[in-house]
C-alpha positions in Angstrom: 87.6 57.0 72.3 89.0 55.4 75.1 89.1 51.6 75.8 88.5 50.1 79.5 88.8 46.4 80.2 87.1 44.5 82.7 88.7 41.6 84.4 92.0 40.1 82.7 90.3 36.0 82.2 91.6 33.9 84.9 92.4 36.5 87.4 88.6 36.6 89.0 85.7 38.6 88.8 86.8 41.9 90.5 89.1 44.3 89.5 90.6 47.9 90.4 92.6 50.1 88.4 93.8 53.3 88.5 94.0 55.3 85.3 94.7 58.7 83.4 92.5 60.2 80.8 92.9 62.3 78.1 90.5 65.3 78.2 87.8 64.7 75.6 87.7 61.1 75.3 84.5 58.9 74.8 85.1 55.8 77.5 84.4 52.2 75.8 84.0 49.0 78.3 82.6 46.0 78.2 80.4 44.7 81.1 80.6 41.0 80.5 81.1 39.4 77.1 82.7 36.4 75.9 84.7 35.2 72.6 84.9 31.8 70.8 87.3 31.0 68.3 88.6 28.2 66.0 92.5 26.9 66.0 93.8 23.8 64.2 92.8 21.0 66.4 89.2 21.7 67.0 86.4 20.1 65.8 85.8 20.3 61.8 82.1 21.5 62.5 83.1 24.4 64.7 85.2 25.8 62.0 82.2 28.2 60.9 81.6 31.8 62.5 78.1 30.3 63.1 79.5 27.8 65.2 81.8 30.1 67.2 78.2 31.8 67.7 76.5 29.1 69.1 79.2 28.4 71.7 79.3 31.6 72.8 75.2 31.5 73.0 75.4 28.3 75.0 78.3 27.9 77.1 78.1 31.6 78.1 74.8 32.6 77.7 76.3 36.2 77.5 72.7 37.8 76.0 70.9 36.8 79.4 73.5 38.7 81.4 71.8 40.3 84.5 72.9 42.9 87.2 74.2 45.0 84.4 74.9 48.2 86.1 77.0 51.6 85.6 78.0 53.8 88.0 79.8 56.9 87.7 80.7 59.1 91.0 78.0 56.8 92.7 75.4 58.1 89.9 73.7 55.4 88.4 73.9 55.6 84.7 70.8 54.4 82.6 70.8 53.5 78.7 74.5 53.1 78.2 74.3 49.4 77.9 73.8 47.9 74.7 74.1 44.1 73.6 76.6 43.5 70.6 77.8 41.0 68.7 81.3 41.4 66.6 81.7 40.1 63.2 83.7 37.4 62.4 87.3 38.7 63.0 90.9 37.0 63.2 93.1 36.8 66.2 96.7 36.1 65.9 98.5 35.5 69.1 101.6 36.4 70.7 104.3 35.1 72.6 102.9 34.7 76.2 99.7 34.8 75.5 96.4 33.9 77.9 96.0 30.9 76.5 99.0 29.6 76.5 99.4 28.7 72.8 102.2 29.1 70.3 103.0 32.9 68.9 101.4 33.3 65.7 98.7 30.9 66.2 95.4 31.8 64.1 92.1 31.9 65.7 89.6 32.1 63.2 86.8 32.5 62.7 86.3 34.3 66.4 83.2 35.9 67.4 82.6 38.3 70.6 79.4 38.9 72.0 78.6 41.3 75.3 77.0 44.1 76.9 79.2 47.3 76.7 78.7 50.9 77.3 79.6 53.9 75.6 80.2 56.9 77.8 80.3 60.4 76.6 83.5 62.5 78.4 84.0 62.8 81.7 85.1 66.2 82.5 88.8 67.1 83.8 89.3 65.9 87.3 89.0 62.7 89.6 86.2 60.4 88.7 85.2 56.8 89.8 83.5 54.5 87.5 82.0 51.4 89.0 80.5 48.4 86.7 78.8 44.9 87.4 77.2 42.2 85.1 76.6 38.6 85.8 76.5 35.4 83.7 73.4 32.9 84.2 76.4 30.8 85.0 76.7 32.7 88.3 80.3 34.3 87.0 79.8 38.2 87.9 82.1 41.1 87.4 82.7 44.0 89.4 85.1 46.4 88.0 86.3 50.0 89.6 88.2 52.4 87.8 89.9 55.4 89.6 89.8 57.6 86.2 92.3 60.6 86.1 91.3 62.9 83.0 93.6 65.5 82.0 92.6 69.1 81.3 
């Protein structure tokens, strides 16, 4: 399996990337997703997985995303997109993390929810993968990958 990413938080809703993918790899990627986790200093009432799920559901409303689409080489692919919720997990932040928190900060419990796609391996050659999604807040994602599948 080969994992692809959406836009980096804080970079805006669009991304365009080129990626070399080994032959035979299934592609997995989020169209739109959100996560939430508890750290020291957050309210104690938010220290449960259930509370973190509520934050994801109410703040981001990922379950009600619209305009979800996946195209490969200009062809719309249907039936690939699934809504998933993670099990609670631990996140230990590295130095220079996106949140500006100290290295080693434990974020737990952390949960994720989103619309994801699992794409069968593409044949060797050059391909364009494009995916979109919009959250009820108006935040949208528009990502294009120029994929080179090696033989």
